KEKE-3310 file (N, C-alpha, C; in steps of 0.2 Angstrom, whole numbers, plus 5000, padded with zeros to 4 digits):
npx = (4891:4905:4915:4932:4942:4953:4946:4933:4930:4925:4931:4928:4933:4933:4938:4952:4966:4983:4987:4977:4980:4993:4991:4982:4990:4999:4991:4987:4999:5003:4993:4983:4969:4958:4959:4948:4938:4938:4932:4932:4929:4928:4925:4932:4932:4943:4953:4949:4946:4959:4965:4958:4961:4975:4975:4964:4953:4936:4925:4916:4901:4895:4893:4882:4882:4894:4893:4883:4889:4900:4909:4918:4924:4936:4940:4945:4945:4947:4949:4940:4929:4923:4911:4901:4902:4900:4887:4880:4884:4878:4865:4865:4872:4876:4880:4894:4911:4921:4936:4946:4957:4958:4966:4965:4951:4940:4933:4920:4915:4911:4900:4891:4886:4883:4873:4878:4890:4904:4920:4937:4951:4965:4982:4992:5007:5016:5028:5022:5020:5031:5031:5036:5030:5024:5012:4998:4984:4968:4953:4936:4927:4917:4923:4929:4942:4946:4943:4951:4963:4962:4963:4975:4983:4980:4986:4999:5004:5010:5017:5025:5016:5007:4997:4986:4979:4964:4968:4981:4983:4984:4996:5004:5000:5008:5021:5024:5014:5015:5029:5038:5039:5047:5059:5063:5066:5077:5086:5088:5093:5106:5112:5113:5121:5133:5135:5137:5150:5157:5154:5147:5130:5120:5127:5129:5116:5113:5122:5117:5104:5106:5113:5104:5094:5102:5106:5093:5090:5100:5096:5084:5090:5098:5090:5084:5093:5099:5107:5119:5122:5126:5137:5145:5149:5155:5171:5180:5185:5185:5179:5165:5161:5162:5152:5141:5141:5138:5125:5119:5122:5114:5101:5093:5084:5073:5068:5063:5054:5044:5041:5034:5024:5016:5012:5005:4994:4988:4982:4973:4965:4959:4950)
npy = (5085:5081:5092:5092:5093:5092:5095:5092:5079:5063:5047:5030:5014:4998:4983:4978:4974:4971:4981:4991:4995:5000:5011:5019:5021:5030:5040:5044:5047:5058:5067:5069:5067:5069:5057:5053:5055:5044:5029:5011:4995:4977:4960:4952:4956:4957:4962:4975:4981:4981:4991:5002:5003:5006:5018:5026:5026:5025:5011:5002:4992:4986:4986:4995:5003:5009:5016:5025:5035:5041:5050:5046:5031:5019:5005:4989:4976:4958:4954:4943:4944:4955:4957:4952:4962:4974:4972:4973:4985:4993:4995:5005:5016:5032:5042:5041:5044:5031:5024:5012:4999:4987:4974:4972:4974:4981:4998:4997:4986:4990:4999:4989:4984:4995:5008:5023:5023:5031:5030:5029:5021:5013:5008:5002:4997:4985:4991:5002:4999:5003:5016:5019:5017:5014:5021:5021:5030:5031:5036:5038:5049:5055:5059:5072:5084:5089:5079:5068:5074:5073:5059:5057:5064:5058:5045:5049:5050:5039:5034:5037:5044:5042:5049:5041:5031:5020:5011:5008:5003:4990:4986:4993:4987:4975:4980:4989:4985:4970:4970:4972:4959:4953:4961:4957:4944:4945:4952:4942:4931:4936:4937:4924:4919:4925:4919:4906:4906:4908:4919:4925:4920:4929:4941:4943:4944:4956:4965:4964:4969:4982:4987:4987:4996:5008:5010:5012:5024:5032:5032:5041:5052:5056:5060:5049:5044:5031:5024:5032:5031:5017:5017:5025:5016:5006:5001:5001:4985:4980:4973:4975:4977:4964:4957:4964:4961:4947:4948:4954:4944:4934:4936:4944:4954:4949:4940:4948:4955:4945:4942:4954:4955:4943:4944:4955:4951:4942:4951:4957:4946:4944:4954)
npz = (4999:5009:5018:5017:5029:5043:5054:5051:5045:5048:5050:5045:5047:5040:5043:5051:5049:5046:5037:5037:5050:5049:5041:5049:5060:5055:5052:5065:5071:5064:5067:5058:5057:5071:5084:5091:5081:5073:5068:5071:5064:5064:5060:5069:5084:5093:5086:5081:5094:5099:5092:5096:5110:5109:5102:5105:5097:5091:5094:5082:5081:5071:5053:5050:5062:5061:5048:5050:5058:5051:5038:5028:5022:5025:5017:5021:5020:5016:4999:4994:5002:4999:4992:5000:5011:5004:5000:5012:5017:5007:5012:5021:5015:5012:5002:5006:5005:4999:5002:4996:4999:4992:4983:4966:4964:4955:4950:4945:4952:4964:4961:4956:4968:4976:4972:4963:4970:4977:4975:4979:4974:4982:4981:4992:5001:5011:5017:5023:5036:5043:5040:5028:5016:4999:4989:4977:4970:4963:4954:4949:4938:4946:4958:4967:4966:4978:4986:4981:4984:4998:5001:4995:5004:5016:5014:5013:5026:5029:5018:5002:4988:4973:4961:4950:4936:4933:4924:4925:4938:4941:4936:4945:4956:4954:4954:4966:4975:4977:4976:4988:4993:4983:4984:4997:4994:4986:4994:5004:4996:4991:5003:5007:4997:5001:5014:5011:5006:5017:5026:5041:5044:5050:5050:5036:5032:5038:5032:5019:5019:5024:5014:5003:5009:5010:4997:4990:4996:4991:4977:4978:4982:4972:4961:4954:4945:4940:4932:4932:4945:4946:4937:4946:4956:4949:4944:4930:4924:4937:4952:4953:4940:4935:4942:4937:4924:4924:4928:4917:4907:4912:4908:4916:4915:4907:4916:4926:4918:4916:4929:4933:4924:4925:4938:4938:4929:4937:4947:4938:4935:4948:4949)
capx = (4898:4908:4920:4937:4947:4954:4941:4926:4929:4924:4933:4927:4937:4930:4944:4957:4972:4990:4988:4973:4983:4998:4988:4979:4996:5002:4986:4987:5006:5004:4987:4979:4963:4957:4958:4941:4934:4940:4928:4934:4925:4931:4921:4936:4932:4949:4957:4946:4947:4966:4967:4955:4965:4981:4975:4959:4948:4929:4924:4909:4900:4892:4893:4877:4884:4900:4891:4879:4893:4906:4908:4923:4925:4942:4938:4952:4944:4950:4945:4936:4923:4920:4904:4896:4903:4897:4880:4878:4885:4873:4859:4866:4876:4873:4885:4900:4917:4924:4943:4947:4964:4957:4969:4961:4944:4939:4928:4914:4913:4907:4894:4887:4882:4880:4871:4881:4896:4909:4926:4944:4955:4972:4986:4997:5011:5018:5032:5018:5020:5037:5030:5040:5026:5023:5005:4995:4977:4964:4946:4931:4926:4913:4927:4931:4949:4947:4942:4957:4968:4961:4965:4983:4986:4980:4991:5006:5006:5013:5020:5025:5010:5006:4990:4986:4972:4963:4971:4988:4983:4986:5004:5006:5000:5013:5027:5025:5010:5019:5036:5042:5041:5053:5065:5065:5070:5084:5091:5090:5098:5113:5115:5114:5127:5139:5136:5139:5157:5160:5152:5142:5123:5117:5131:5128:5109:5113:5125:5113:5098:5108:5115:5098:5092:5106:5105:5087:5090:5104:5092:5080:5095:5101:5085:5083:5098:5101:5113:5125:5124:5129:5144:5149:5151:5159:5177:5182:5190:5185:5174:5158:5160:5161:5145:5136:5141:5135:5118:5117:5122:5109:5095:5089:5078:5068:5065:5059:5048:5039:5038:5029:5018:5012:5009:5000:4989:4984:4978:4968:4961:4956:4945)
capy = (5083:5083:5097:5088:5096:5088:5097:5090:5072:5057:5041:5024:5008:4991:4978:4980:4970:4975:4987:4996:4997:5004:5018:5022:5023:5036:5046:5046:5050:5065:5070:5070:5067:5067:5050:5051:5055:5038:5023:5005:4989:4971:4955:4950:4962:4958:4967:4982:4983:4982:4998:5007:5003:5009:5025:5029:5026:5023:5005:5001:4985:4983:4991:5000:5007:5013:5020:5030:5040:5043:5053:5043:5024:5015:4998:4986:4968:4953:4954:4938:4945:4962:4956:4952:4968:4979:4971:4975:4993:4996:4997:5011:5020:5039:5046:5041:5043:5025:5023:5005:4996:4980:4973:4969:4975:4987:5002:4994:4981:4994:5001:4983:4983:5001:5013:5029:5023:5035:5026:5030:5015:5014:5002:5003:4991:4983:4995:5007:4997:5007:5023:5019:5014:5017:5020:5024:5031:5033:5037:5039:5056:5058:5061:5079:5085:5090:5072:5065:5076:5070:5052:5058:5067:5053:5040:5052:5050:5032:5032:5041:5043:5045:5049:5037:5030:5014:5006:5007:5001:4982:4986:4996:4981:4970:4983:4991:4981:4964:4972:4971:4952:4952:4964:4953:4938:4947:4953:4935:4927:4939:4936:4917:4917:4927:4914:4900:4907:4908:4924:4923:4921:4935:4947:4943:4947:4963:4969:4964:4973:4989:4989:4988:5002:5014:5011:5015:5031:5036:5033:5047:5058:5057:5061:5043:5043:5024:5023:5036:5028:5011:5019:5027:5010:5001:5003:4997:4980:4979:4968:4976:4975:4957:4955:4967:4957:4941:4950:4955:4938:4930:4939:4945:4959:4945:4937:4953:4956:4940:4943:4959:4953:4938:4946:4960:4947:4939:4956:4958:4940:4945:4959)
capz = (4999:5015:5018:5019:5033:5049:5059:5050:5043:5053:5046:5048:5045:5040:5042:5055:5048:5047:5032:5040:5056:5047:5039:5055:5064:5052:5053:5072:5073:5061:5069:5052:5060:5078:5085:5092:5075:5069:5070:5068:5064:5062:5063:5074:5089:5096:5081:5082:5101:5101:5089:5101:5116:5107:5099:5107:5092:5094:5091:5080:5082:5065:5048:5051:5067:5058:5042:5053:5061:5048:5031:5024:5024:5023:5016:5021:5021:5011:4992:4993:5006:4997:4990:5006:5014:5000:5000:5019:5017:5003:5015:5025:5011:5011:4998:5009:5001:5000:5001:4996:4998:4990:4977:4960:4964:4950:4952:4943:4957:4969:4959:4956:4974:4978:4966:4964:4974:4976:4977:4977:4974:4984:4981:4997:5002:5018:5021:5027:5043:5045:5037:5022:5010:4992:4987:4972:4971:4957:4955:4943:4937:4951:4964:4967:4967:4985:4989:4979:4988:5005:5000:4994:5011:5021:5013:5014:5033:5030:5012:4996:4985:4966:4958:4943:4933:4935:4919:4928:4945:4941:4935:4951:4961:4953:4955:4972:4980:4978:4976:4994:4993:4978:4986:5002:4992:4983:5000:5006:4991:4991:5010:5007:4993:5005:5019:5008:5005:5024:5030:5046:5041:5052:5047:5029:5031:5040:5027:5013:5021:5025:5007:5000:5011:5008:4989:4989:4998:4986:4971:4979:4983:4965:4956:4951:4940:4942:4927:4934:4952:4944:4935:4951:4960:4944:4941:4924:4926:4944:4955:4952:4933:4934:4944:4932:4917:4926:4928:4910:4904:4914:4905:4922:4913:4905:4922:4929:4914:4917:4936:4934:4919:4928:4944:4935:4927:4943:4949:4933:4936:4954:4948)
cpx = (4901:4914:4927:4943:4947:4949:4934:4925:4929:4926:4931:4931:4934:4936:4950:4964:4978:4990:4984:4977:4989:4996:4985:4985:4999:4997:4986:4994:5006:4998:4984:4972:4963:4956:4951:4936:4935:4936:4931:4930:4928:4926:4925:4937:4939:4954:4955:4947:4954:4968:4964:4959:4972:4981:4969:4953:4941:4928:4917:4908:4896:4894:4888:4879:4890:4897:4887:4883:4899:4904:4912:4924:4931:4940:4944:4951:4948:4946:4940:4929:4920:4913:4899:4897:4899:4889:4877:4879:4880:4866:4859:4871:4873:4878:4892:4906:4920:4932:4945:4954:4964:4961:4964:4954:4943:4933:4921:4911:4909:4900:4889:4883:4879:4879:4875:4887:4901:4916:4933:4948:4962:4976:4992:5002:5013:5023:5029:5019:5026:5037:5035:5037:5027:5016:5003:4987:4974:4957:4942:4930:4921:4916:4930:4939:4951:4947:4948:4963:4968:4964:4973:4986:4986:4985:4998:5008:5010:5017:5021:5019:5010:4999:4990:4979:4971:4966:4978:4988:4985:4993:5007:5006:5006:5020:5028:5020:5013:5026:5040:5044:5047:5059:5067:5069:5077:5089:5093:5094:5105:5116:5117:5120:5133:5140:5138:5147:5160:5158:5147:5135:5120:5120:5129:5121:5109:5116:5121:5107:5100:5110:5109:5095:5095:5106:5099:5087:5094:5100:5087:5085:5098:5096:5084:5087:5102:5107:5119:5127:5128:5136:5148:5152:5156:5165:5179:5187:5190:5180:5167:5156:5159:5154:5140:5136:5138:5127:5115:5117:5117:5102:5090:5083:5072:5064:5061:5053:5042:5036:5033:5023:5014:5009:5004:4993:4985:4980:4972:4963:4956:4950:4939)
cpy = (5086:5088:5093:5093:5091:5089:5094:5082:5067:5051:5035:5019:5002:4987:4981:4976:4974:4981:4993:4999:5002:5011:5022:5024:5029:5042:5048:5050:5057:5069:5073:5071:5066:5060:5048:5053:5049:5032:5017:4999:4983:4966:4951:4956:4962:4963:4974:4985:4985:4989:5003:5008:5007:5016:5029:5030:5024:5016:5004:4994:4982:4988:4996:5005:5012:5018:5026:5036:5043:5046:5049:5036:5021:5008:4994:4978:4964:4954:4949:4939:4952:4962:4956:4959:4974:4979:4974:4983:4996:4999:5003:5017:5027:5044:5046:5041:5036:5025:5015:5003:4989:4979:4969:4970:4982:4991:5000:4989:4984:4996:4995:4982:4989:5006:5020:5029:5027:5033:5029:5024:5017:5008:5004:4997:4991:4988:5001:5006:5001:5014:5024:5016:5017:5016:5024:5025:5033:5033:5038:5047:5059:5060:5068:5079:5086:5083:5068:5067:5074:5063:5053:5060:5062:5048:5043:5052:5043:5030:5038:5039:5046:5045:5045:5036:5022:5009:5005:5004:4994:4982:4988:4990:4976:4973:4985:4987:4974:4965:4970:4963:4950:4955:4960:4947:4940:4948:4946:4931:4930:4937:4928:4915:4919:4922:4908:4900:4908:4914:4922:4925:4928:4941:4948:4947:4955:4968:4970:4969:4980:4992:4991:4995:5008:5015:5014:5022:5035:5037:5040:5053:5060:5058:5055:5041:5036:5023:5026:5033:5021:5012:5021:5022:5006:5004:4998:4991:4977:4974:4969:4975:4968:4955:4958:4963:4950:4942:4951:4949:4933:4931:4940:4950:4955:4942:4942:4955:4951:4940:4948:4958:4948:4940:4951:4956:4944:4945:4957:4952:4941:4949:4956)
cpz = (5005:5014:5021:5022:5039:5054:5058:5048:5049:5048:5049:5044:5045:5038:5046:5055:5049:5043:5035:5046:5055:5045:5045:5060:5062:5053:5060:5073:5070:5062:5063:5053:5068:5079:5087:5087:5070:5072:5067:5069:5061:5065:5069:5079:5093:5092:5082:5089:5102:5098:5094:5107:5115:5106:5102:5102:5095:5090:5089:5080:5077:5060:5048:5056:5064:5053:5045:5056:5058:5041:5026:5027:5021:5023:5016:5023:5015:5005:4992:4997:5004:4995:4995:5010:5011:5000:5007:5019:5013:5006:5019:5021:5010:5008:5002:5003:5003:4998:5001:4994:4995:4984:4972:4960:4960:4953:4951:4948:4962:4967:4957:4962:4977:4973:4968:4969:4972:4979:4975:4979:4977:4984:4986:4997:5009:5021:5024:5034:5046:5043:5031:5016:5004:4990:4981:4973:4964:4958:4949:4943:4942:4957:4963:4968:4974:4989:4987:4983:4996:5005:5000:5001:5016:5020:5014:5021:5034:5023:5007:4992:4978:4965:4951:4941:4934:4930:4921:4934:4946:4940:4942:4957:4961:4956:4963:4978:4982:4979:4982:4995:4989:4981:4993:5000:4989:4989:5003:5002:4991:4998:5010:5003:4997:5010:5017:5007:5012:5029:5035:5043:5043:5050:5040:5028:5033:5035:5021:5014:5021:5018:5003:5002:5009:5001:4987:4991:4993:4979:4972:4979:4976:4959:4952:4945:4941:4938:4930:4941:4951:4942:4941:4955:4955:4942:4935:4926:4933:4946:4953:4945:4932:4936:4939:4926:4919:4926:4921:4906:4906:4912:4911:4920:4911:4911:4926:4925:4915:4924:4936:4930:4922:4934:4943:4933:4932:4946:4945:4935:4943:4953:4943)
residu = (MET:VAL:ALA:PHE:SER:LYS:ASP:ASP:VAL:LYS:LEU:GLY:VAL:ILE:GLY:CYS:GLY:LYS:MET:ALA:SER:ALA:ILE:LEU:GLY:GLY:VAL:SER:LYS:HIS:LYS:PHE:LEU:ARG:ASN:ASP:ASP:ILE:TYR:VAL:TYR:ASP:VAL:ASN:MET:GLU:ALA:SER:GLY:ALA:LEU:CYS:ARG:GLU:TYR:GLY:PHE:LYS:GLU:ALA:TYR:SER:ILE:LYS:ASP:LEU:ALA:GLN:ASN:VAL:ASP:VAL:ILE:LEU:LEU:ALA:VAL:LYS:PRO:PHE:VAL:VAL:GLY:GLU:VAL:LEU:SER:GLU:LEU:SER:GLU:PHE:TYR:LYS:GLU:HIS:LEU:ILE:LEU:SER:ILE:LEU:ALA:GLY:VAL:LYS:LEU:LYS:LYS:TYR:SER:ASP:TYR:ILE:GLU:ASN:ALA:ARG:VAL:ILE:ARG:ILE:MET:PRO:ASN:THR:PRO:ALA:LEU:VAL:ALA:LYS:GLY:ALA:SER:ALA:ILE:CYS:SER:GLY:ASP:GLU:ILE:SER:SER:GLU:GLU:LEU:ASP:PHE:ALA:PHE:ASN:LEU:MET:SER:THR:CYS:SER:LYS:VAL:ILE:LYS:THR:THR:GLN:ASP:LYS:ILE:ASP:ILE:ILE:THR:ALA:LEU:SER:GLY:SER:GLY:PRO:ALA:PHE:TYR:PHE:LYS:ILE:ILE:GLU:LEU:MET:ALA:GLN:SER:ALA:ALA:LYS:LEU:GLY:LEU:ASP:LYS:ASN:GLU:ALA:LEU:LEU:LEU:SER:THR:GLN:THR:ALA:LEU:GLY:SER:ALA:GLU:MET:VAL:PHE:GLU:ASN:ASP:PHE:ASN:ILE:GLU:GLN:LEU:ILE:LYS:ASN:VAL:THR:THR:PRO:GLY:GLY:CYS:THR:GLU:VAL:GLY:ASN:ASN:ILE:LEU:LEU:GLU:SER:ASN:ILE:ASP:GLU:ILE:PHE:ASP:GLU:LEU:ILE:GLN:LYS:THR:MET:GLN:LYS:ALA:ILE:ASP:LEU:GLY)
# end
């Protein structure tokens, strides 16, 4: 078992898309690992080469090349090619710790291809691109607490992180993995409604976006006491109360129940 310290671990990354780039950007910014202890591989050599040029990582030219030089592998490919990637990786697997950010791919899938695969599943989200991500991690019993802490600390360089269990990860996929798209739509719709009433479109979008950002920060600062925060904004008989009542009368809670449930089911189906 590798000793997990910044001085000893060599990290390999398979797949150099936006999410892998966000994670590696956080790792580099916070000096979590040395840049020259990070190897990157992508079938699109332009993507892996760009990361090497930006951060000074080492470029691997095959999965074999990468696996022979690292202790930990961050798997960041598209879920539909995971079988092909794992099949190739199985030829060179030497008790590596695999950190997988693939949505919907269950732990059993890895052991189907790699005997005694040691995997930590990670569900990140795209705000990691601006170091404001939300991530969840889970693993099987074969993973040590030190290894899970390593994954936790690595993801903490670009996001807030929770430890969870595999039976919860599909719910988290729906909530925080897909969640940014839902929040983007809410921001857009509020701005569009204001623009229809005469507000400049760009000004409406700025105000809606900043309102969402500030409101989220207030939730953190007030220990998640959302009910009290709503009361603080709402004057009895005032404007906000009218809007709150419209939300309640629209059965918005049922809409969000369906949104999370059906998004979760898709994550389950992917696995």
